[in-house]
Steps between C-alpha positions, in 0.01 A plus 500: 500500500164339573251763617343417836300822549466859390793613714735278299417649160710817522820332628464232232479756222793703636711185531419399142618839366810528720743343253471790250856604401391859440499675839265777386249253354519300821441804724218647290305178450535402866370839612215475251397157632520610864287807443246330273457210742457748787239682293311174445509418871375849588220520244408129494336516155238246411585273208253695286665828594844366418378374163362847429833656598692274262248577226546872569877469446444301181264770371774760550718314253216431262408872490848604382518608136751680281345831611401423860696362796263383772786360707661842533159652572437250782842571652426873476151477647612331822793734554776247427642691203532822697649320801769335285566831328548695824719230658736510203523866404601842627528425872119527501528853361703647788798587281416419138179542304257231608447236235153401385342234285599464136141428407394289203519766227871591477660452158873471436480686170345836586586759234817706562379854563693827509533665838198727535304318230144374512399139559151561366508317166138524394173673591476486882260756647584615853681767700865542403774388736851647504748280688845621603709243688856444618696183579755514780726254682671602821379853434675520161338506155490176302560583137432258215240293684227334295153596627186322383179690577150368435150540638130451444284734300255748655245222444703259715633258236848426367599502137540120484149456643324721246515404131363842408789686661804601293788250530738588786274784613594644842839326498846643458865424564732782606868551576585725792713805422820615674296615798313171520182665375231387261175671400194404301148606413200271528144500632397452861438127567188359664451224752350177377361164614712187477343216297232316696392231251709228666553347846656819637174679423312230687731551798452876501123467485500247784702745712283802403807675356498743209733424207649848445855625475568872556632701204877484454793524264736204459878541480785256439853643538799304374867595536808277534629493856157564653213276590223539245225712654143404416250731662175696472413859590139543611264790440450684829122544494391154383214359707657154518843596639421340836326193357713396202388150410863383467633687808760681289479853641776612735508856632824584318339418167205737535652763291459870445249528215398865477208658317641762262409866505462705183620383158683166484881494458452429129269803466179296468180580687289273720561300815855375549710338769867485590710239680845561649659191648849385598602135483783356711691193386695253712814306399436155362435294190342656193266255330176512308199297615306265277179659366211332684285480184560518127 
């Protein structure tokens, strides 16, 4: 098709892609073109602005490394990751536990840990945390489920960010008991800023947005016959609950952290916290995600 004006561009592109034999590819790419072309017509970028936009996207790819995924961070920072997550999981939290972002720091080889054991694997100063959780489906316990738990340190960094931290610190893999329960001891996590050295940092600064995530624990629950649940449970009193930079906080996931009174359950002294939380699975496919970074 010879283009005779701006109005002819969109139909020409859609016509050129229409022969795709894959119906899903055809539908998705056509919708993408329609919406992107509508965006261009609404915003009417200058050529210089469009060149900057293309450069911005290129920089996202160029900033990726074996230990940092800028593409995931960009998707997170504009709410796309959370939107996709909520559209695909848990009936938006009305019946099952709401899903949340996997995040970039999950590992598929967290150490197997006995039920009730500690996931603190090296010196990690901070108030102790005693977590007691249960996994249910349709109101019944789910026994034999694999549960990965991991979180940041009280300084706000993950084990695979900090070369000085003990390997696999603050990570553990559990198997639920006959009542669907698992327990562990750790330290209370802290909130932290997302990386801002790349184009996402430039975007946040341009929008006068802070880069912080509220403190949370990560969980991945895997059991055949059920959809793998990836979620986070947020600390109730964190100052950034209502302004999470990746829009990942839903009300159902603000979860029951309580300041302990008296000696800790293990008999130790000092400040300690407890968390009691129940996870609800939905029927579906059990599969493990691909770790976002090495």
